[in-house]
N, C-alpha and C positions, 0 to 999 in steps of 0.2 A: 344763684348770683347775688347773694347778699350775705352778710356775716351773721350766722345763726348757729344754734347748738348742733354740732356735727353728728352725723349718723353713727350708730354703734359699729357699723362696718367701716373701719378706718380707710379702706381703699376706695370707698364709694365717694364720688365727687358730688357733693350736695350743692355746691355754689352758695351755700349760706352757712355762715359760721355762728353768728351771734345776733339774735334779734335785738332791737332797741331795748326792750324791757329787760333782757338778760344783762346787757351792759350796765344798765342803771341800777339793777338790784345788786350786782356784785360790787359796783363802785361806791355804794353807800348813798346814792340818791334814792331815797325811800319812795316806794310806789304807794299811791293812794288806792281808793276802792271805787272809782267811778267808771271803770271800763265796763261796757254792757255785756250781757250774756248773749247766747245764740240768737241771731236774727233780731236783736233788739236795737232800736235806734240809739245813736249816741246821745249823750246829754246835750241840751240846748246850748248853742254857742253864745257866750255873753256878747252884748252889744258893744261894750267898751273893752279896751285892753286892760290886762291885769295891772292893778296899782303896784308900785314898787313898795315893798315892805320896809318897815323900820330897820335900819342897820344895813340896808342894801348898799353895795358899793356905788358911790356917786361920782367918784373920780375916774373919768374916762382913761386918763393916762395910767392910773394904777390898775384898772381892769385889763387894759391892753397889755401891760407889762406882765401881769399874771398869766394871761393866755399865751403870751410869747414864751415865758419860762416853761410852761407845760408843753408847748409845741417843740421847743428845743430838747426837752427831756425825751419826747417821743423819738426825735431824730437820734439822740444819743443812745437810745435803746435799740436802734438798728433800722429805723425807717429811712428810706432814701430821701424823704422830704415830707412836707405836709402843708396844705393850704387850709386856712381857717377864715371863714367869713361869718360875722354875727351882726344882724340888724335887729335891734330892740325896738324899732319903730319910732325912735326919738331923735333921730339925727343921722349923721354920717356913719355908715357901717364900720365896724372894726375889721380890718383885712390884714392877714398875716401870711407870709410865705417863708418857711424855714427849710433848709436843705443841707444834706451831708456834703462835705467838700468834694468827695469823689464823684457824686452825681452832678455837681456844678460844672465839671469838666465837659459834660455833654450838653447841658442846657441850664441857663439860669432861670430858676422857677419863678413864675409870676402868678399872682392871684387870678388873673384873667385868662390863664391858659386853658385850652380845651382838655377835657378829662373823660375817660370811659366810665359811664355811670352805672354799669351793671344793672342790677334788678330795680333800681329807681325807674328804669324803663317802664315797669309795670304800671306805675301811676299814670304815665302819659297814655299807655294803651287803654287803660280802664276809662280815662277821660274821653278818648275817641269813641269807645263803645257807648258811653252814656250820652254823648252828643247825638249819636244815631238813634238811641232810644228816645231822646227828646224830640227828634224829628219824625218819630213813628215808623222808622225803617226796620226796627227789630225790637224785641222785648227781652227784658232780663230773665223772664221765666220761659222763654222759648227753649225747646229742647235743642241740643246741639245737632241732633240728627236732621233737623229741618234745614240747617244751613250747611252742614258738612256730612251729607249722607254717606254712610259706610266708612267714614274715616275714624270714628271714635267708638270703640266697643261699648255697648249699652248707652249709646248716645241719645236714645229716647228718654232715658231717665236722668241724664245730666243736663242741667240748664246753663244758660250763659252766665247767670249769677254765680253758679257753683265754680265755673272756671275762674271768674274774677276774684272770688274770695277763698279759693283753694279748698273747697269742700267736695270736689268731684271724685276724689279717690284715685286719680290717675297717677301712675308711676312717674317719677321725675326723670326726664330723658338724660339729664347730666349724669345719672348713675349707670348709663350703659357704656361699656368699655369701648364701643365703636367710636364714641365721641372723643376719647382721650387724646388721640393724635391732634385733633383740632384745638383742644384746650392747651396742649403743650406747644402748639405752633409748628408741629412737624408735618401736618397735613393741611394743604391750602385749599381743600375742597370748600366751595361756597355753599353752605347749607341753606335750604329754603324752609319756610314754615311747615310745608307739607312733609318734608323729610324729617324734620325734628319731631313733628307730631307722630309720624309713623314710628320713630325710634322709641318714643315713650309708650305708645299704645300697644306695642308688640308684647309688653310685659303685662302680667296679671295686675288688675287693680288692687289697691291697698285695702279698700273697704267699700261698702255700698255707697252710692252717691248721696251726699247730704247728711251723712251720719257722723262725720268727724271732720277735723281740720288737719291738713298736712300740706306743707309748702311744696309745690311742684311746678317746675318750669314748663312742663308739658301743657299745663293749663294755658299759659300765655303763648305757646306755639299754636295752640288751637285758636286763641284769640286773634293772632295774626292772620291765620288762614281764614277765619270767619270774617274779619274786617275786609279782606280782599274779596271774598265771595259776595258780601252784601253790597259793596260799593264798586267793585271792578277796579279799584285803585290800590296800589301797594301801601302797606303800613308806613313806609318811609315817606311817600308822597302825602299821605293823609296827615302825618305828624307835621310835615312842612307847611301844608296849606291850612290846617285847622288850628295849629298851636303855635309853631315857631314864627311864621310870618305875621299873623295877627298881633302877636305880643312883641314883635321886634327882637326875637331871640336869634341873633345873628350867628351864634356859635353852637346851636342845638340842632341835632339831626340824628336819624337812625342810620348807623353805619352799615353799609352793605359790602364793604371790603376793608382792607387794612389801611386805607388812605385817611388823611386828615385834611380839614379845610382851612385851618388857621394854625397859629402858634399853639403847640400842645405840650402837655406834660409827658415826659419820658417815664414809662412804667418798667419796673424791674422785679425779677425774682432771683434768689441766690443761685449760683451755679451748683452743679451736683456735689462738688467738694465742700461747699459752704451751706448747703441746705440743712436746716435743723433736723435732728434725728427723728422727730415726730412726723415728718412728712413721709408718706408711704413710698416705697422704692419706685413704683410705677409712675410717680409724679415728680421725680427728682431731677430729670433731665429736660430742660426747657430750651426751645429754639430761640435764637436771637444773637445779638452782638455781645460778646463777653469782654468784661474788664473789671478789675478790682473785686473779683469774686462774685460778680453780679452779671445778670443777663438782661440786656435791654430788649423788652418784648413789645415795644411800642409800634413796631412794624408788622407784628403778627395780625392775622385776619380775625376779627371778633364776630364774624357773621354767624358763628355757631350760637351766639347769644340771641340773635333774631329779635322777635317781639318780646322776648323775656328779658333781654339784657344788653342790647347793642347800641343804646342811645349814647351819644357824645354830647356834652354840655359844659358849661362853666358854672362856678359858684354863683355869680351874679345872675346869669340866665335862669338858674334853677330857683333862685329867690323870687325872681319876677314871675315865673311859672306858678310857684306855690301861692304867691299873693293873688294872682288872677284866679286860680282854682278855688281857694278857700273863701274868697270874697264874692264868688258867684259870677265872675266875668266870663268864665268858660262854660259854665253849666247853669241851667235854670234851677230854681230852688228845689224842685221835686227830685231832680237827678243828683244834686249835691247831697240831699238827705240820704239818698240810696248809697252814695259813695261812703257816707259816714255811718251806715248801718253795719255793725260789726258782728263777727262770730268769735268765740273764745279761742285763743291760741294755746293756752296752757291748760291741759286737761286736769291738772291738779288744782286749778284755781279758775273754774269756768265762769264764775259770777263777778269776782272782784279783780280778775287778772287782766292781762293785755288783750286787745281785740284787733282783728284784721277786718277792714272794710273791703271796698272794691279797689284793689291796687294800692292800699295805704293802711298803715297800722297806727294804733293809738294806745297811749298809756298815760295815766295820771301819776305824776311824780310830786315830790315835796316842793318843787319849784314851779310846777304848772302842768297843765295837760298838753301833751304834744301830739301832733300828727306827723308821721315820718315814714321813711323807708331807708333801707341800707342796700348797698350793692357791692358785689365783688365779681370781677372778671380778671383773668390772668394779668397781673401787673397793676391792678387798680382796685382800691377799696374806697367806698364813699358812704357818707351818711348825710341825709338832708332832713331838717326839722322845720316845723312851723307851728304856730298856735292855731286856734280854731277860726280866727278871722283872716289869717294871712298877713296880719300887720307886723308880725315878728317872724324872722326866719334865721336859720343857721345852717352852715355846711362845714363838714370836715372831709378833706380828700387826702388820701395817703397812697402814693404810687407803688404799692406792693400788695400781694394777696395771699400767697400760699401759707405764710406763717400764721396769718389769721385763720384761714380756711381749716387748717388741720390742728388748730390749737397747739402749735408747735413751738411757740416762743412766749413763755409766761411774762418775761420782762417787757416785751413789746405790748402784750395785751394789757398789762397793768397800766403802763403809761398811756395807752390809748383810752382806757376807761376813765382815767383821771381827766384827760383832755375833754372827752365827750361830756362828762358831767359838768365841767366848768363852762363849756360852751352853751349847754342847755340852760343852766341857771343864769348865765350872762344874757342870753336871749330874753329871758323874762325879767331882767333887772333885779335878780335875787342873789343873796349871798350864796357862795359855793359851800356845800356841806363840808364839815370838818374833815371827813375821810379823804376827800379829793384835795383839800387844801394841804393836808399833811403829806399826801402822796407827791406833791410837786417838789418837796425838798428831800425826797427819798433817794 
C-alpha cells in the first residue's frame, strides 16, 4: 500500500511500487550516507532547522510557480489531478491543486479534500503501539505469541518490533489472489484485521524472523489485531481518541467502509480499454462509475487495507500529525528514539542506504534528511515528508494508483519524480537539482 519497487511476479499485488529512496535516486536528488544500519539508532536530530543555502530560491512566487508547472506537467502526463502542500516552517505553506478537465466534471479538487492515505496508515499505527509501550502495557520485544496466541506461525520468535519494522518474514497478504476482488472493488466483503492476518499467515514465511527486511502488509494486520487485543478497543477508535481528537485532525480517521465524512477527492483508475499494457490482465477491470475512459473508485470499500492502509486524511491534517510526532508531542523521547531506530531497506547498500524505522522510513538526500512514508490504495497515491524536527513538512497526493503500482506508465512516473524532488528541496528551502529543473520543461 505504498509506491515501491514491484515484485518480479508482475501479477502479485504488492501495494508498494516505489519507496521514497528509489524515487529520489532516479530523479537525480542524490542520496547521502547517513542512514543507519541494522538496529542502529538514527543520527541525532539537530536542534535548529536547516539553514537555507546560498543560491536557494528566496522568491516565494517563483517557487510556487515552479511547483505549479511541475504539477501541471504531471496532470498532462495522465494524472487525474494532484494536490501539493509544502511547509518550509517559515510562513504560510504553499498549496496547489491541479486537475484534468474531465475530472473537474465530477468534483473541483481542493487542497483540503479528504484523501485515502494507503500505507501512510502504518506511521499512525506504529505511533499507537509506541504510546502503549510508553504506558507499560506491552513491550517492543514481546513475542507476538503472547498477544495473539496461535494466530501467527512461529509467533514465539517474532516480536512486536519485527512487525513494525518489517523484519518478521511474514508473507504480504495483498499477494493472495483471494483479496483481488476487494482490491478491484468487485467484492464488498468487509475485511477484519484477523481475516487479513489469516490470509497472510497461511503462506510460508519468506525468511527466519529478524534476519532480513521485506515490506509486508501482514505485519500491520497483526498490529491491528494486537492493538485490539491489548486495549479492547478497535484501531479506528484508538486512532480517533489518541491521535485525531487530541491534535484536532477533523478529517483524519481509519475507514471501515466506503463512506467519507467530508468533502473528498475522487480517485480514478483507467477502464479496461484504456489501462496501460503493463498492468496485468487480472487487474484491468475495476468496479466503479465509468466516464472519459476512467473509473471513479471513490465509492469502493477500502476496508481491505485495514490497519495497514485504510486511513483517510488531508494534506494539512497530515502535516499537523508529522509535526506533533517528530517534535515529541505524541511520544516520550524514549519511544520517539525507538521509532527512529532503523533497519536497512536496500540489501545492496545496508550501511549507507535508506532505513525503515517503526512505521516510517528515512533517507539523507542532497537537500536534507527526510522522514517519510508513501501510500497506494486503489485510486489513491500519496507521499508525506518531514524533517527530523517536524518543523518542515510536505505532501503530494495523486488520485490514481495502478499505473504507479505496476510501473506501467513511464511518462507519468518521470513527471511524478520531478515533482517529488522539487517538493522535497522546497521543503528544505534548497535549490532543486538540475535534473528535476530540466525535467519540468520536457
